[in-house]
N, C-alpha and C positions, 0 to 999 in steps of 0.2 A: 925150533926151538926158540932161536934168537928172534924171529918174528913174534913168537908166541908171548917171551919176556917182553919186547917192545909194544906189545899190543896191552898186555897187563900195564906196565906202565902208563901209558896214554890213557887208560882208563881211569888209573888211580889218578892224574895230573886232571885229568878231565873232573874227573868226582871232585877232589880238593877245589877245582875252580869254582864247581857248582857251589859247593858247602859255603866255600868265603863268599862267592856272590849272594847265596840266600842270606848268609850273617850281616853282609854289608847293607841287603835290603831290610834285612830286620832293625840293623841299627838305625836306619834310615826312616823306618816308621814311626811316625808321632802320633801318640793318642790324645786328641783335646777333648777331654769331659764334657757332659752336657753342662752348661751354666758358665763355659769358661769361653776366653779367648786365647790365643798364644801370640807373641810377639817374637818374631824371626831375628837374630842378628846373626852376622858374619863377619869375621876380621874382614874380609875385603871390602863388601861393601856395607858394612854397616847395620843400623836398622832396618828393615823393610816397613813401608807404610801398609801392605794389607796385611791384617789379620789371619790367621788362623782360627776357624770355626769350629764348632764340636765335630768330631769325628776322626776318621784316620787321614794321615797326610805324610806324603814321602817329603822326607826333609835331608840335605846332605848331612853326612856326620859332620861336616867342618861348621856346620851351623847350632846356632842355639836357639830353644825354645823355652820362654818364660809365659807361665799361665796368670792370668788375672781372673778372676770372679767377676760374672755382669749378672751371676741370678741373687738371688739374697742371700745374705749370711747373716750370721750372727756373731758378735763379739756381746761375751759375756763377761762379766768382773763380779762376782759375790763374794761374799763371805765363806758361804759352805761350797762344798764341789757337786760342782753340775755340770752338764755338757758347756765344753770351752771355757771353765773356770776349774782346774784341778786341784787349786789350794786356795787359799784365802786372798782374792783379788780385788777384797771392797777397797775403797780409800775415802781419804776426808775432804770435806769441800767446806767453804765457809760459807758464814750467813750474814743478813743483812744486821742482825744484832749481836755482831764478832763472835759468835760462837763456831767451832768448827764439829762435824758431824759426820760418821763413818755413814757410808751409803754402799747398796750393793745397784750395779749398774748393768743395763742391756741395749745393744746397738743393733737395727737391722741395717745392712748400708748393701753397697754393690758399688764396683769400679764404674764409671762411665765410659762406655765402649768407643767414644769418640776422642775422650781423652788417653787411652792406655798408652798408646804410642809416646806420646810427649811425656806420661807418668814415668814409664819405664827408662826414658832417656835422663829426666829429670835425677832420677833415684839410682843412675848408671847399673844399670842391670839387674836391680832387685826386682823378683816376681813379687805378686800380688800378697803373699800370705807373708812373705818377710817385709812388705812395706807395712802391712798392718801391725806386725807383730814387732818390729823397732823402732817404728818411726809413731805410727798414729796412737798406739796406745802411750807412749809416752807422752805426747802433749793433751791427750783427750781429758785426762783428769785435771787440770789447769784450764781448760776451755769449759766443762761442767760449771766448776767452781765460779767461772767468771760470770754465768747465768745464775747460780745460787746466790750470789751474795747482793741479791734484790729482792731476796725473799726472808721473810726471819725463819729462828729453828722450828715454830709452831707450824709453820705454812710449809713447811719441807716433810716435817713428822706426820701431822695431821689435817693439814690444810685440803687446798683444791689442787692437788699432785698434777692431775690432768693438765692443769693449765700450767705448770711448771713445766712438766714434759715438752708440753707442745714447743713453749720456750726455746728448750734445750734443743729439740730435733730441729727447729727452724735455724737457729745458730749455729748448730754442727753441720748442718748441710751446707750452709754457706761456708764454713771456717776450711772443714775437711775437704770440699767440694777445690776451693782454690789451692788448698795445699797440695793434696792428693788426687784431684780428679777422682774423689770417692762421693756417691749420693747416700745421705743419711735418708731412709725411709722413716724409720722410728728410733726414737731414743728416749729411755724411761729411766727413772730411778724406782727401784720395784721393792726396794726394802730400805730401811734404816737400823743402823746399830749405834745406840749411844751408850756410851758407858755409863757406870753407877752415879757419879755426881751429875753428868748431864740428865740421866733419867730422873732422877731426885727433881732435877731443875723441871722438866718436864711433866713430871707426876703433881707439882707444886699450882703449876701455870693452870694444868688442864681441871682441878679442884678450882682453882680460882675461877676461871671460864665457867665451871657447871654453877659455882655460888651464883656468879654473876649473872646466869640464865634462868636462875631458881627467882633470882630476887627480880629480874626482869619480868619474869611470867607472873610472880605475886603481884607486881605494881601493874601489869595490863588486866589482870581479876578484876583488882579495888577499881583500875579505870573504868573497866566495862560495867562494873553494879553502879559506880556512881552513875555514868551514864544513862543507865537502866533507871536510876531513880531519879534523874532530872527529866528523863523523857516522862516516866510516870507523873511525876506532877504535874509537868507542863499539860500532859494529857487531863490528869483530875482538875487543873484549873482550866483547861480549853472547856471542859462539860459542864464545870461551874458556869461558866460564861454562857455557854448556849442556853443552858437551863435558866439563869437570869436573865436571859435576852427573851427567851420564850414567854416568862411568866411576865415580864414586861409588854409585852407584844398583845397577851391576852389580855391585860388590864386595860390597854389602850383600846383594841377591839371594844371590851365592856363599855368602856365610858364614851365611847363614839356611838357603839349601839343606843346606851342609855339616852345621849344628847339627841340623838335623832330621833327617839321617841317622844321623848319633850318636844321637841320640834314639831312633831306630828299634833301631838296634842295640842298644842299652843296654835298650831295654825287652823286646828279643827273649831275652836271656839269662836263664834262667831255671834252678834246682838241678837239673832234670832234664836239661837240654843239657849243663850243668856235668858229670856225671856220665857223659853219656854220651861228652863229649870225653874224660875222664879214662879210661874205658875203651877207648876208641880208641887212646890214647897207648899204656897199658901193653901192649896188642899190639904197636903198631909199636916201642916204644923200654925198656919195661919198667914199672919203678915209675915213676909220674909223681904230682905232687900239681899240680891246676888252682887257681891262688890268685886268678886273675882273668880277664877276658876276653882279656887280651893275654900274661900270662905264663903259661908252662909251665915246671915245675922237675923235669928228668929226675933219677931216681936210678939206682943201679947196677941194671941188669938183666939177666935171664940169655937 
């Protein structure tokens, strides 16, 4: 009986040991999701240089693991409720013309894997999500405003916003990279929310711009019409000039032809021809004297 009881107690103890062992193993298994790395910290050895990559890892219960995203993440700060922005997270930025305008904003980012350990130590054990929520968001609005101060209200509202977003992305990548080890892939103003007074100012400016564009279009039309008239007048003048030159050339050619004919005629009048003409004239008219090619003097003839 005692042996039996002792065997049962041994079995229970063994079972407890196994359960406790399995429990400890379960506590020691750390799962790193896809797109994340883990920083391991222990009270004894401090921060490990080697990061935990995605998958399951056996980590002593006395060590802590903090996760940082190295895959693309979205930070959304919008006026309406969207993924990542559960309430009105829009914020004000300044412009070059001393206006303040509310914007909705989003940013694609990730932590630079090579900087994760230094970032963890710099922010004293905060994980990536906490750093973004409690540190990045607090400076992000001011950083965006540093860029928008170089652009007018109309540039931000209806201008080349793509160019502005490129500048914001470039600036934030540099600033957040240095301060937080974050790579900014894309940062964009996705909407603008002017108040009633600012909206009226914008509408007035839009109307003025439309009138200006209409006036410029009308001026362009008049300019084109005037240029067309000038071109037509120049073409008509050139045509008249060509016609006049052609007429003058014809007259010259006619005069040259007449002169050449006269020359040929004059060259053909010889003394013999004159005597022959006198003889013919005597036969027809009596006594005549030929004084030149075109003059005949008739005497009294019988």
